[in-house]
N, C-alpha and C positions, 0 to 999 in steps of 0.2 A: 740120609742126605747124599752120601757118596754114590748110591746106586740109582739115583733118580735119572731117568732118561729124558730126552727131548720130548718124546711122546707123552710121558707122564706129566711133564711140566705143562705142555700145551693143554692137556685134558683138564688139569686142575685149574689152570688160569682161566680157561673158557667158562668154568663154573662160577668163579667169584668176580670176574672182571666187570660185569654189569654193576657191581656194588661199590666200585671205586670211582673216584673223581677222574674224569677225562680218560676213559679206558682206551681210546685210540692211541694214547702214548705208548702202549705196550703190545701193539699188534704186529708191526713189522712187515705188513704186506702192502705198503703204499705204492702209488704209481711211480715207476722207475726204480723201485728197490731191486736189489740184485740178489738172486737166490742161486747159489752154486751147489753142485754135488760135492759133499764132504769127501767122499771116497775118491773122487777124481781130481782132487786138488792136494798139493803136497804141503803147503804152509797155510795155517789157519790163524788169522789175526782178528782180535776183537778191538775195535776202536771205541774207547771209553771216554765219554764226556761227563765229568763229575757234577752235573746239574740236571735239572729236569729236561725232558724231551724238547719242549717248545723253545728253550734257551739254546740247547745244543744244536738243534736242527736249523736255527737261525744263523749259525756261525759258518762263514764261508770256508774256513779251514776244515770243518767236518765234511762238507761236500767234496772238497778237493781230495782229502786223505782217504775217504771211503771209496771214491771212484778210482783213485790211484792204487789202492790196495787190491782192487779187483781188476786192474787193467791188464794183468797177465793171466793167461789161462790156468796156470798151475797155482796161483795164489787166490786165497779166499779172504774177504774182509767183511765182517758183520759189525753191527752197532750195538752199543749198550749205553744206557743213560742211568742216572741216579733215580731210582723209583721214588715217587712222592711218599710222604709219611703213611698214608692209608694203604698204599700198595705194599710198602715194606712190611707193615704190620701183618697183612694177609700172608705174605711170602714166609715170614718167620713163623707164623702160626701153623702154616701148612707144610713147613720144612722144605720150601722151594728155594733152591739156590739162585743167585743172580744169573740171568740167562741172556743170550744174544737175541735180538729181535727177529732176525731173518729165519733162523732155524729152531729157536727155543732151546738150543743146547746150552748147558751150563758153561759159563765162561772159563771155568777151571780146566775144561777139556781142550781149550785153544792152546796153540804153541806160544802165542805172545798176546799180551794185553797192553795196548798203548793208550795212556792217558794224555789228554791235552791240559796244560796248566795255563789257564787264561786269567786266573784271579786267585790271590792268596786265600781268600775266604772260602775257597772250594776244597782246601786241603783235607779237612775232616771227612768230606764226602768220599775222597779217594780211599781212606782207611775203611769207611763204612761199606763201600762197594766191595773191597777185598774181603772183608769179614762176611758179608752177605753171600759172597761167592764160595766161601769155605777155603780161601787161600790165606796162608800165614801172612801176617802184616809185614814182618821184617824179612829182608832178603836172606839173611843168614839162617833163617828157619825154614826156608823153602828148599825142596829137593828137585831131582830130575823129573819127578812126576807132576810138578807144578809148571804153569806157564811162566815165561819171562815177563817181568813187569817193567815197562819202559815208559818214558814221559818226554814230552816236548812242549813247545809253546813259549810265550813271553816270560812266564815265571821260571822257565828252565835256566834263565840267565842269572838267577840266584835260587837254586833248588836245594840249598843246604839243609833247611829244616825237614825236607823230605828224603834226604840222602839215605838213611838206613832202610827205607821202605821200597826203594826203586833200584832195580838192577843196573840200569844206565839211563842217562838222559841224552836227548838229541837237541843240539843247539842250532838254531837257524832254520832255513827253509828245506822242506822235506821232498820236494818234487824229484830230486835226483838221488837223495840218500836213502829214501824209504825202499825203493826197489832193490838197491844194493844190500840193504839190511835184510830184507826178506830172502834174498839169495843166500845170505850167510846162515839164516835160520834153516833154509832147505839143506844146505851142506851139513849143518849140525845134526839134522834128523837122519841123514843118510850115513854119515860117518861121525858119530858122536865123539867129542873130546871132553876133557874136564872143564868144569865151570870156569876155572881160572884161564885156561887156554882159550876158551871161546871168548871170554871177555877181553883178552889181550888182542884177539883178532878184531873184535868190535871197536876197540879203542883206536884202530888205524883208520876207521871211516871218518870222513870230515864231519866235525860237530859232535862226535860221540864222546860223552863224558861218563866214565865209570868211577863213581865216588870211592869205592873201596881201594882204588889204587892211589888215592891222595890222602895223606895223613895230615890232620889239622892239629897244631900245637898252640897252647894258650899261655898267656902271661899270668902272673899271680893276681893281677887286678881284673882279670876276666877278658881283656882284649886278646886278639889273635897275635901269636908270636910269629908263626909262619905256616905255610901250606907246602908240604913236601910231596912231590910226585914220585911214584915208583920209577926206577930208571928205565923201565920197559915201555913207558907211555909218555906222551908229550907233557912238558912242564905246564904249558897252557893249551887249552882246547879252543880252537878257532871255529866260529860258526860256519855253517854251510850256506852258500849263496847261489841263487839261480841267476845266471848271467844274462840270459836273454828271455824276456817274458813271452815274446812271440813264439818261441820254441818250447816254452814250459807247458807241462801238462795242465789242462783246464777242462773240467767236465761241463758239457753242454746238455746233459740229460739228468739233472739233479732230481732227487726224490721230491715228490709233491705230497706233503702230509695230508691226512684226512682232516686234521683239526687246524685251527688258526694258530700260527706260531708268532713269535715276537716280531720277526722280520719276514713277513709272508709274501715273498716276491722273488723275482729273478734277481740274481746278483751278477754284475759284470765288473771284474777287477780291471780298472783302466790303467793303474800304475801301482808301483810298490815303492815304499820308502818316502821320506820327506826330508828336505834340506832347509826348512825354515829355521830349525835350530832352537825351538822353545826349550828353555833350560830345565823345565820340570818334566818334560815329556820323554818317557822311556821309549815308547814306540818310535819316536822320531830319531832316536839314536840307534836302536838295535836293528831296525829294518833298513838302514842305509845300505847301499847307495840308492838313489832314485833311478827307477827303470820304468819305461812306459811301454804299453802295448800299442801297436800301430792301429790306426782307425780301420784299416782293411780287416785286420784280425778281429777287432771288436765288432764290426758289422757282421762278419761271418758268424761269430759266436752268438750275437743277438738273434740272428735268423734261426740258428739251431735251438737256442733256448726257448724262443717263442713257439716253435713247432713241438718241442718235446714236453713243455710244461703246461701250457694253457693259461699261464699267469697274465695279468693285465697291467702289471707294473714292473719296471726294471730299474734297479738301483745301480748307479755308477759308483762303485766303492773304491776307496783308497784312503790314505791318511789326510789327503788334501786335494780332493777332486778338482776344485777350482784351479789348481796349478797344472792340471793335465794340459799339455800343449795344444791338443786338438779338441778341447772340450766342447766348444761351440759348434764346429762342423759335425762332430759326432752326435750331439743332441739333435741338431737339425736333421741329420741323416736318419736317425732312428725314428723321429717323429714324422718325417715326410713319408717314410715307408710303412709305419705301423699305426699312426694315429687313427686311420680309418677302422682299424681293428680295436680301437679304444685302449691301445697300449700306451701308458704314460711313463715318464722318466722321473726318477727322484734322485736328489743329491743329498749327501750327508750335510752336516752343518756348514754353512757358507762362510767363507772368509770375508771380513768386512772390507779389507783393502782391495779385494778383487770382485766385489759384488756387482753384478750386472742385472738390473731390474728387468731388462728385456729378456735376458736368459732365464731369469726366475719365472717371468710371465710365460715364456715359451714352455718351460718344463712343466708348469702347472696348468697348462691349457686344457688338458684332459681331466685332471683331478686336482682340485685346489686345497691347500692346507696352510698352516701357519709357517712362518719363516723362523729359523733358528740361527743365532749368532753367538760367538764365544769371545767376548772382550777379555775374559779371564781375570782382569784386575781393574780396580776403580779409578786409577790415576795413570797418567802417562809415565810418571817416574817409575812406578812399579811394573808397568808393562815393559819398560826398557830393561828393568832388572831381570825379568823372566824372558826377555828377547821376543816378546809378542809384538810383531811389527805392525800394529794397528793403532789408530788414533781416535780420539773423541770425534773428530771431524768425519772420519770414515764411518763411524757408527751413526752419526746424525744424518749424513748424506744417504746412507743405506736405508735408514728408517724412513726418511722423507720420501725417497723414491718408492719404497714399498707402500706407504700409506697413500701416496698419489696414484699408485697403480691399482689400488683397491683392497690391499691387505689391511686387516685391523688387528691381527694377532701376531705378536712377536715374542720369541723366547730368548732370554739372555742368560748365558752361563758364566759364572765367576768362580774363583777359588778364594778361600780365606786361609790365613795362616801361612802365606807365602813368605819366604825369607825377606827380611827388612821391612815387612808390612807395618804401617802405622795407622793411627786412628783416621788420619786424612784419607788413607786408601779405602778404609771401610766406608767412610762417608761418601767417597767417590762412587761406590756401587749404588747407593741410594740416589745420589745426584743423577747419575746416568739413567737409571730406571725411570725416575720422575721426568727427566727431560724428554725421554722417548715418549712417555705417556702424554705429556703436555703437547708434544709435537703432533701426535695423532689427533688429539682433540682440536687443536688449532686448525688442522687441515680438514676438519669436518668429518672425520671418521666416527661413525657411531659404534658403540660397543668396543671401544679400544680395550685390548687386553694385553698387558705386558707380564709375562711370567719370568720371574727371576729365580734362578737355581744356583745355590752355592754348594760346593763340596770342600772338604778340608784337604789341604795339601798333604800328600804322602810322599816323603823322599824315597826315590827309587834308585837302585843300582844302575851303573852305566850311564848316569846323567850328571851334568855339572852340579846338581844339588844333592848328590849322593853323600856328601859330607855334612849336610845340614840336619839338624834335629827337627822332629815334628813339634809344633807348638803344643803346649799342655792342654788337656781336655777342658779344664775349667775356663781357660782363656778363650778357647774356640766356642764353647757354649755361650759365653758372655757376648761374643761377637754375633752369634746367631740371634740371640735375644734382642740385641741392640738393633739389628737389621729388621727383625720382625716388627719392632715398634716404629722404626724409621720409615718402613714401607707400608704403613697403614693408609691405603688408598684403594678405592673401589675398583680402579683400573689395573691394579698391580696385585699379582699373586706371588707369594714367596714360598719356595720349597728349599729344604736343606737336608743334607745327609747326616745320619747319626754319627756323632763324633766318636762314640765308643767303637763302632765298626771300623772307622778310619784309623783309630789308634791301633787296633789289633792288626789291621792291614799293614801298618807301618812296622810293627814288631816283626812280622814275618817277612816283609819286603827287605828289611835290613838284617834279618836274623841269621844265625849259624846253626850248626848241627846239634847243638845242645838243646834246641827247641823241639827236637823230634820227640823226646820223652814227654814234654808238655802236650804236644799234639796228640800223642797216643793216649795220654791220661784224659785229656778233654773229650776225645772221641768215646772212650770207654765209659765216660760219665755223662753221655747224652748229647754231646755237641755234634751237630751236622746241619747242613743248610745254613751256615753262619752268615751268608750274604743275604738271607731272607730275614727281615726285621722280626717277624713273628716267631722265628725259631732261634734267634741269636741269644745265647746264654752267657752273657757277659760275666756274671758272678761265678759261673763254673770255670770260665777261663782264668779269672783271677785266682780261684782256688787251685787250679792246676799249677800256675806259676809258684804260688806260695808253697804248695806241697813238695814241689821239686826243687825249691830253693833258687828259682830263677827270678830275675828282676826285669820285667818287661820294659820299664823306663830306660834301662841300660841300652836297649835296642832302639826304641822309638824316639826317645827324647834326648839322646846324647849326641853332641857334635863330635865329629871325628877329624883328625888331622890328615894332611896330605900324605904323610909318611906312615900312617896306620895301615896295617894289613886288613883289607876288607874281605868278607866271606866269599866274594865272587872274583877276587883278583886273578885266579887261575883260569877264568872263563872269559874269552875274548869276543866282544861284539864287533870288532873291527875299528871302532873309534878309540883312539889312544887315550891313555890316562893323562898324558901331557896336555892334550886338547881339552879334556874335561876340566883340568886344573885351570887352564887359561880362561875358559868360559866362566868358571866359578868366580875367578878374580874379576873378570869383566862385569859380571853381575853385581858384585859388591861396589864396583865403580859406576854402576848404572849406565854401562856402555853397551850399545847394540852391536851385534855381529850380523852382517848381511847375508842373504841367501846366496850360496855359492853357485847356484844354477844361473844367476844373472850377474853376479859380481865376482870378485877374485876368490880363488881357492882359500878356504878357511884353515886348511891343514889338519882336518879331523883324522886323516889316516886311512879312510876307507877306500880311496881310489888311488892305488899305486900308479905312479906315472901319469897322473891326471886323466884317468879313465881309460888308459891303454888296455887294461885287462878287463874292463867292465864295458859292456855294450850299452851305452846310454842312448836310448831311442829319443828322437826329437831334439 
């Protein structure tokens, strides 16, 4: 395996590729893919997405980081995804190591392998990919002949269960820090220093977190005692922030896959961050502050995307696109210019309190689909608890406008198991769904279809609900069954997420370094693709915890106090703990906190001097 070359891999893969599912996942020669000369570049990076190709290629971050890694002549960046089960079996059978798509080179030959951490249930895939690559799983077992293993993304804000496997993590946004990091790797190749010395240099980069420089101590009852930083590194690691999105790197010639992917379209990032302040939402906290791109920049990027990709749909992406200051003129501008070319515009789920049926009609003029709304909770009381600033009236008005305008399909997203939830809140979900369905029938829409989806609340770090426990699985399953019975109506379809998966997600979302052993045990006993229902081995996970003497309920189902040390306390999102405590208390008081973009500053801590240091467009 150690002597296998890129030519050997390509030759063998070409032989068996027709025998695996979706072979175009593994080709690497798509339109706009970048192929650089290995010998003429000084730093070689493999960007690793720990899920299948069609999921990873749908992620905007993949597109940005891949292009960014190739933006300088002396840097090379290639892609690698988790091979599906059939492909992995062939690779292991033929002794083929995990390889990068563009060159077919084994990823162990690269200088650095960078994983993105989008979802806790992908953690075993990271270990599986390292194993398939022939790279030792734990950082302490790797030598100078192995690539550096780094990771970033939202789960890097609590990466502790992965700490022994990753050399260092990058917190926050990478547009400015990745080039700086690659420069550091280049210096290391030219003038090598010891591992410790290199990592100390790395720790000086904004957002770089090197776990081995932070010692975690525990109390006798299993809770954290303290996290002690080496005197040579910062006590807390602050995330990296891009201050001006108009000046930030954004690729307008993304790869166009041969196969259909999950989000098979152009993506235009109109803004970053959200100030709505939903108390369950980690993204709304860790991606602050809100920054917008100017309409001029977005129109220019649209023109370049249309020319370079040939796609006929462009998605305006952000955490809350309806809040983008210039959303209406931007949509009109794109449609006026490109509707003749059959280019349509799509928006993520629409906010009920800012829904504009005229805008929705305009957006779907070229290609019509259903509408999606996220009330999140069934009663106003619980929506106030989670700070979801929408009302039943907002929902009914939006649904009425949609039905009158010709829509007959509406999707509604809710969560169950939210803090303070009661039976009345569960009944409220069924009540709202039926009210929307009745409204469609009353307004004469034929084939009214209301799809209700519920997910189980998972407490996440860096949110006001980080101190909350997850509700027990038996209780959540009972609520799912109750709703299933309550929503028996030919016009309503009910979907729900598996509570066992949500439970394990909560274990790792709130977990510490002790879970690393369980993670490795589970991987070695067959766990991978845990986010895929057909491959999730819940019993194996339970066995891993039992074997290693770990109690998963200690992580998922235990409430913590404000003065408890949390596994991520040394990692800063920019939002202060004082603000999160205040928001948690306000939640228990059922008190709303208004959006600081339109009301007074909420004091979250992200904007020193009320925006003086952050360029807030619009």
